[in-house]
N, C-alpha and C positions, 0 to 999 in steps of 0.2 A: 619457561618458568612462570608460575602464577604468583600473583601478589595478594593484596588484601581484599577482603570482601565485607561489605556492610550494607545495611538497609536503613534508610532514613525516610521519614514522612516529609514530603516537600511541597506539594502544590494543590491540585483541585480535581474531584470527580465522585458511585454508589453501588450496592451489591445486595444479594439476598441469599440466605442459606437454603440448602436443598436436602430433603430427606428421602431415604430409599426404603420402600416397604419390603418386608421379607415374607415368605410363605406363612410363617408362624403367626404373624399379626394380621394376615389378610382375612377379609370377611369370609366366614363359612369354613375356615380351616379347622380340621380336627386331627390330632395326632393319631397315627395308626391307619389313616385313610390314604387311598391312592391320590397322588397329586399329578395333574396333567399340565405339562409345560408346553406352551405354544411357541413355535419357532418360526421366525420370518426369514424366508430365504431371499437371496440377493438376485433380483431380476435385473438382467442386463439387456438393454435395448440397443440394437444396431440398425441404423438406417442405411439401406443399400440401394444405390442407384445402378440399375442394369441397363446398358445401352448396346444396341447392335453395332455392326461395323460402320453404319452410316451416321451414328450418333443419335439415333432415335430411341426413345424409351422402349424397352422390351417388356411387353405385357404377357399375361397369361401364365406366368411361372407359378409353381406350387412349392410348398414348404419342402417337399421331398427333393426338389431340384437343388437345394442349397445344403452345404455342409459347413458347420461352424465349429471351430476349435478355439479353446482358451489355454494359452501356454502349452499348446500341443495336445491337449486333452479334448476329445469330442464332447460336444454339448448338444442336448436335445432341445430342439426349437419348440417353445411352448406358446409363442405369440407370433402370428403371421398375418400381415395385412398389406394390401396394395393401395397406395394413395395415387389416384389419377388426378392430375392438376391441369387445368386449362390455362392457356396463356392469352386468351382473347380479352382485350381491355373493354371495360364497361363504357357506356355512353358518358360523355362529359357531363359533369354536374356543376351547379352553381353553388359556391361556398357561402351562401347567405345564412346569416344567423339572426333570426328574429329576436327582438328584445325579450319577449316572454320566454323563448327557449333558452336564451343565454342566461337568464336569471334562474332557470331551473337546474343549471349545472351544479351538482352538489360539491361541497368542499371535499378536497382530496385527502384521503387518510394518509398519515405518515407511516411508512413501513420501515422498521429497523431490522427485521429478520424475516425468514421465510415462514415463520409460524404465524398463522392467521392472515396470510397475505391475500389481497383481493384478486390475485390470479387464481381462478377457480381450478382446483386440481381434478384429475380424472377420478371417477368414483372408486375404481380399484386399480391395482397395479397392472400395467400393460394394456388397459382399456384405451382404445382409440376414441377420444372424445370428439375430435373434429375430423370427420370422414371426408376425404378428398378436399382438404383445405390446406392452404399455405399459410403458415404462421409467421407474421412479421412483427417485431417489436421496435417501435421508435423510441429511442432513449436520448433525452436531451440533457446534456451536461450544462445546466444553467450556472453552475459555480465556476466553470472555467471558460465561459464565452463572454466577450464584451457585447454590448447592446446590439451593435451592427450585425454581428454574427448570429445572435439570437433571432433577429428579424429575418435573416437569410434562411435559417433553418426552418422557421415557420412557413416562409414562402415555398420552400422546397417540399415540405410535407403537404401543404395545400395543393401544390401542382400535382403531386403524385395522386392524391385522393381525387382530384378533379378529372384528370385525363389518363392516368397510367395504371390505376388499380384494376385488377381482373376479378371475375366472378369467384375465383378460387381463394382470393386473399382475405385473411382475417388479420386485423391490425390491433395491437395493444400499444398504449402510450405510457412511458415512465419518464420521470425527471429526477435530477439530483441537484440539490442546492447545498444544504448541510446534512440532509438525510435523503434516503431513497423514498420516492413517492410514486405510487401506481395511480395514474389518473384514469386509466380505462383498461378493462379486461379485453380480451380478443372479441372483436365485433366486425361486421361488415356494414354497419349502419354509418353511412358516410356523413349524414347530418350530425350525428352524435360526435363523430371524429372531428368534423369541422369545428364544432363548439369547443371541444377540448383543446385543439391546436390554437384556436383563436384566443383562448383565455389563458394561455401560458403566461406566467408572470415574467414579463420582459423587464430587465433592469439589472443594475449591479447588485445582485442578490447573494452572491457567494464569494468564493475565494478568487482572486485574480490569478490568471494562469501565466506561467512563463516569467515571473519575476525572479531574476537570477542574482541580482546584486552586483553584476560586473559592469564594465565600462560601456556596454551596449544599452544600459537601462536609461530610458528617457526621464525627464523631469515632469512627472504627472501631478505631483502634489496631492495624490489621492489618499484619503484616509482609509483605515482598515476597519471593517465591521467585525466585532467580536463574534467568534463562533461558539458552539456549545462547550468546547473544551480546548485546551491548548494542544491536544493531540490532533485536532483537525487543522492546525495551521501548518503551512508549508508541506502538507502531507498528502501526496498523491495516493498513498495507501488507502485513504478514505474513499477516494473515487473508485479504486480497484475493488475495495471491499463492497461498495455499493453494487458494482457490476457482478461481483460474486454472489451477493444476496439475490440479485435479479435472476441470474441463471439457475440458482437453486430453487427459486419459485417455479421456474419453468420445468424443472426436472421431473415432476410427476407426469408430464405429458410426453408420451412416447414419440410423438411426431417430430419431424425435423423443425427446428426453429432458427430464425435469423434475427439477430439483434443489431439494428442499425444505430451506431453510436455517434451522435453529433457532438463534436467537441472542437475547440480551437487548439488542437494539439494536446499533448499530455507531457508536461515537463517533469523530470525526475530531479529531486533535490537530495541533499546529504542525509536527511532523515529517512528517506524512502529506502526500501530494500527490495531485492529480487524475490523474496519469499512470497510476498502478497501477489506479485505479478504472476508467479507460477501457480499459486493457489487459485487465482481467478481463472487462469487458462484451464487448469485441470478440472475445476468445477464445471466449466463450460463444456468440456469434452464429455464428462460423465452425464451431463444433462442434454446432450445432443444439440447444443447451441453453437452457432458459428457467429463470430463478431464481424461486422461490416462497418469499420470506423469511417467517418466522413469528416474531413478537415473543413470546418465551417468557414475558414478564412479564404477558401478558394485559391485562385491563382494570385500569388503575391509577388510584387516587384518592389524590393526594399530600396529606399533612397539612402545613399551612404551617409548623408548628413541630416537624416530625418525628413519627414514630409509634413503635409498640412494636418495630419491626424495626430501628431505627437511632437513634442519638443525634441531638439537635437540633444545628443549625448553630452557634449562638452568635453574639455580636456584634450590632451594631445592625441588620444586615440582616434579622434575625428580625422586627423591629418596623416597619421601613420598607417591607417587602414585597419588597426586592431579592433576598433569598434564594429566595423562592418563584418570582419571575419568572425568575431564572437557572436554577433547577431545571427549570421548565417548558420553557425555551428549550433546555436541554441534552437533555431528554427528546425533544422534537420533532426536534432535530438528529439524534439517534440513529435515530429512525424514518425521517427523510428519506433517510438513507443506504440503508436497506433498500428504501424505495420506489424509489429510483434504480436499484438492482440489478434490481428486478422490471420496472419500466416500460421500461427500455432493452433488455431481452432478451425481451420479449413475455410475461412472467409477471405474477403478481399478488402483492401483499404482503397478509398478514393481520395487522392491528394491532388492539389494544384489544379482543380477544375471548378469552374464557377457555377455549373448546373448541378447543384447539390442533390436534386431529386434523382439523378442518375445513380447515386449510391444506393438508394432504395431499389431502383430498377435492377441493379446488379445482383442484389440479394434475391430479388424476385426471380430473376432468370436462373440463378444457380440452384434454386429449389425446384427441380422438375419432378415428374412422376417418379416414385420410389417405392421400395418394399420396406416394411417394418418387421424386423426379425427380433424376437425376444426369447431369451433363455434364462433359466435359473441356474446360476453358476454352481458347479460342483465344488468349488473352493469357497467355503463359507467364512474363512478367516478374515476378520476385520483388521488387517495388518497394514493397510495403506500402501501396499506394494503395487508395482505396475503389472498389469495383466495384458498380455499380447493376444489380440483377436485376429483370426484368419477366417475369411469367408470364401468358399469355393463354390462353383456351379458345376452341375453334372457335365461329364466329359462329352456327352452327346450334344451339348449346347455350346454356342459361341456367344460370349457377351463380355463387355468391359464393365467390371465392377468398381464402384467407388464407395468406400465406407471408412469409418475411423479404425485405425490399426490397433487400438488398445485403450486402456483407461487405468486410472489409479483407484484401487479399492478404497472403500470407506475405512475410517479408523475409529476405534473405540478405546478410550483410555481410562474408563472407570471400572470399579469393582475388581481390581487386580490385587493379588497378594504382593508382598514386598519384592520378591524375585521377579514377578511378572512386571511390576512397575519399573524396576530397574532395566529390564530387558526392553520394554516398550520405549523408555526414555532414550536409550542408546540407539535403538532402531529408528526412532522418529527423527533423530538428528541426521541420519544417513538417507532418509527417504527422499525421493524426488518430488513428492507431493508435500509441500510445507503445511504447517498448522498455523492458523491465524485467528483462533478464538480469543487469545489473550493479546491485547495491544502491547507492542514492545517498540520503544524508540531507543536508539543507540548512538553513541558518539565515541569515536576513536581519536586519541591524541598521541603525541610523541614528544619526548624530552631526551636530549643526548646525555648519556652517562660517561661514555668514552668515545674515542675516535670511531670505533666500529660497533658500538653497542648503544641501544636506545631503550629507555623505559616507555612502554606503551600502555597507558591507562585506558580502560574500557568502562564507560559509564552508561548505564541502562536505566530507563524510566518505565514503570508499569503503572497505569492509572489504578487508583484504589477502588474505583467502581468495578473493575474486572476481577477483583479478589472477593470471593464469597467465603465467608467465615462460618464456622460452626462453634456453638458454645460447648466448652469443655472445662469443667472445674471452676465455673464462675468467671471465666475469661473467654474472650473471643480468640480462637487459635486457628492457624492453618499452617501447613508445611509447604514451603516453596522449594522446588527442585530446579537446579541450573546446570546446564551442560553446554559446553562449547569447544570449538577447536579452531586453530589458525593453521592454514596451509600456505606454503609459498607458491611462486608462479609455476613451479614444476609439480605441484600437488603433494610435496613432502610435508609431513606433519611437523609443525614448529612449536606448538603450544596447545595445551588443553586446560579446561577448567571443569570441575565437577564438584558441586556443592549442594547441600540441602540444609534447610533451616526451618525452625518452627517460630512463627511470629506470634507473640502473645501481646495482646492489647487490653488494657484495663482503664476504667474511669474516663478521663477527658481524652486520653490518647485514642481510646476505642471510638469515640464519636468523631474523631478527626479523619478516620480512614476514608469515609464516603466522599470527602471533599479534598482528599490529598492524593499525592502520587508516592509510589515507593521507588526509591533510588537504590540501585545495586551497582557495585563497582568491583572490578578486578583488574589485573594488570599482567603484562608480559615483558620479558626482556628479549629484544629482537635486533638483528642486524639490518642495515638498510636494504630495501627491496620492496617488491609488490606482493601483497598478501590477500588472502580471502578469509574472512571471519564468518563462521556460522555459529549462531548462538540460539539456544532454546530454553525457555522458561516454562514451568508447569506448576499450577496451583492444584494441590492434591485433594481438596474437598470435592471439587467437581470434575477434575481432570482437564480443566481448560489449559491449553498450551498455546504458546506463541513462538514463532520462528523469526529470526532476523538474520539476514545474510547480506554482506557488503564487501566490496573490495576497497583496500586502502593502500597507500604508499608511505613507507618510511624513507624520507630522502636522505641522501648522503651529504650532510651539511659540510663535511670536510672539503667537498668539491665546489662549494659556493664561494666564488671569488669576486663576483660583481656586486652583490648586495650583502647587507649585514645578515649573517645566518641567525635564525631564530627558531624556537620551538613552535608548536601549535599555540594558538591563542585560545584560552579558556574563558568563556563568559559565564558568570554565575550570579545568582541572587541569594545565595545562602551559604553560610559557614556553620558547621556543626561540630561540637566537641565529640571526640571519638566515643566517650562513654554515653553520649546521648542517642546512640543508635537504637532503633527499635529492636534489632537483632543483629548478631554478628557471630562469626566463627572465631576459632582461636587465631590470634593475630601473630604474624611473623614479624618481629621487631626490625629485623634487617630489611625486609621488604617494605615495611611502613616507612623506614628511614629513606628508602630509595624513591619513594613517591613524592614528587615536588608539590603535589596538591595537599599534602599533610604538613602543616607547620604549627609549632607551638601547641601540639595536641589537638589541633582543629583541622577539619577536612573541608576543603572547598568543593562544593557539589556542583558539577557542571550543569548548565541549564538544559542542554540537549535540544530542547525544542525552541530555544531562543525567544522565550516569551516573558515579558516583564510587566509589572504594574507601576503606576506612577508613584506609589507610596514606598517603593523599594529602591535600594541601591544596587547598581550593577557592579560586580567585582570583575576586574579584568586581570588575568594573570598569564604571563609568558616568560620565557627565558631567552635572553640574547647572549650570543656566544662571542667571546673575544679570544680567539685561539692563541694569539701571540702575546697576550698581556700577562704581566706578573702581578699587577694590581688593577683594581677596577678603573677603567678609563671612563671619563664623563660621557653619559648618554642622556638624551632628552626624549621623553615620551609624551604623547597626547592621544586623546580619543575624540573623534569627530563623528557627528551624525548628519546624514544627508537624506533629503527627499529629492531623488533624481540628482541634479547637479547643484541644488541649492543647499548650502550648509545651514542646518537648523541650530546646532549647538556644538561647541568645542570646549574641552576642558583646558585649564591653564597648563602650560608645559611643566612637566615633572622632571627634575634633574636627578639622575641616578649616579651616585658616586661611590657606592660600596656594595659588597655582597658577592664578589667574584669567588667561584668555587675553584680551588687550585687544581683539581683533577679534571673536571668536565669543562672548565673555563666558561661556566655559565654564570650569568648575572641575572638574578630574579628581578622581574619588573611587575609591580603590583599597583593597580590604580582602582579607585572607587569613584563611581559616577552616580550622582543623584538623578533618578529618572523623572523626578518632579520638574526638571528643567525642560522636559519634552511634552508635547501634546500627544494624545493617543493617535496611533497610526503605525505605518510601516516605514522603517528606516534602513539605511545602509550604515552600519557601524564600522568605522575605519580606525584602526589602531596604527599609529605611526611611531617608529623608533629611529633616532638619528644618532650616529656616532661621529662627532666632529673630528676626532683625531684620525680616524681611518677614512673619513669622508665617505661613509657608507650609510645606507638607510634601509629600512624594511617597512612594508605596508601590508596589512592584512585587512580584508573586508569580509563582512558577513551580514546577512539580513537579520533584522530583529523586529519584534512586535512590541509596542508599548500599549498596554490596556489601561483604561481609566482606574 
């Protein structure tokens, strides 16, 4: 069952309209004359490693020795090249950087997309720009590494360039802080590479990695540095999007590429979703790039009560062992993300090893001599579907072939009629290759309606900067399409949403869009269980789309006997009247009444990204359940903020004595916290509810950011 839908302007971010030329207004067009349309075919490049029975590269093969099929249909090979790579290391070099040379290193351009990127593309499709060369990219995730790890990665890169690089190797250097930056295009100039590596900006320059907000978190007292938007906070998607942009830059080069990703693990948080991870992997496969993640932490032995590099966790978790178990689970989760990047793209991850340069050497060894096969696919549909590739060698020859088994086709969502758009929208939701042009952050909550039925509100944020509007009738308008589905653990469909809406903005509201976010919400009625939500949004002026996919659990609170059963805790910085929506569809009054976030004709807008300013109030809402009560039993609620184990602020206890719903046995708990009481930084927000009569309590914790 689907509930309400509304869009509000809420927070901060910019956009630009786009025009499409038609043949009638093109220069030189005359009616009645012949018009020539130029069609660009889809060149697919497959890198094939052929080895004999002894594991040695098999040389001397011709294009006629190979047969290529796509989805079972034969393809004609149009590009054929053999890359012969040498493995003899160059003589050791001294990484000395003279002062004059160091000063000559130019400022690195910031790169936000593959357009105009400083990775020089091939002159034409299929051209082998780097003959008999091995292409290695050193990618430093400065945003996710502490200073000690950054220094280790620099030393590893320097060691590789000094003693392990071969004559066949060309190296490029990229970094990520809050944006992707290309520091050096492919080169074998070791002096130049030494300069670039030496002048990497070492320091706490980006987002801290691995902050989970659980009882394994040490008391660091570290402040948070504001990023360029709240969508960059707690969001591993931004790192993955940077990697996606990097591999797309490399896509014009048909050669095999290895991207060595230096990071201190990669933690996934509640805002992140699997769509961006798959989009990054699929882009790497299309671009013939393999990821070789290197865990810059090396071999780590964790001390149960903390060590000299960090404060202890505090609390009873130190003595029960829960802190150590949680710490180890978080650590393994961060490494699992790196392993996924490697295994899904044909690379290898290097974990728990102190010689980080061996991660580069592994990539170097995996790219041995190979053949470049290119064909123009006979299937020109830009449908985003998976295409299976099969390469065979002549029966008279014996060789072991290694190549990618397929790819996801590109997608084009512009210039469709209404039926085409609807079909593409539905198909896009089902594709294995997600779309991530439109940034989407999503939060799922739950509130009990009856013993076996829960209302599940879904709140989505889209940055206003991603919405490109077109002027129509004196107003800025665009149509937004939304489609989503919820499936249970067995894959059975349990709920759907399909909406479209035209957003019209005039006057002051129009000027707010560039620095605001759009909030969308809907809701479902579900039984307890494990579910998967897949949601897709599309802005129809440019065809930009964004996919969000996440798993969530609706717990059976009737089985909760030890602790006080409660709903999700919603954190917000905004209440809006229902009539203040920028746009809305027809409201179902019964469903609005079922939504606990709507009270007194006002809607509480979940923060989703958990980012607040000092001049705002934080609204905290949840429901506590008293299943055996006939009237409201006294409860006490409070909100605390922690930096590690140090309590920074706590509200006065709030006594709740009324509000029991006779059907759901829910007691609403609503608190307001002035954020001016806190200094800018990152905190753990703890909401505590205590029921004295039942001698039960509930604690909820989540990470929040306070900005100046």
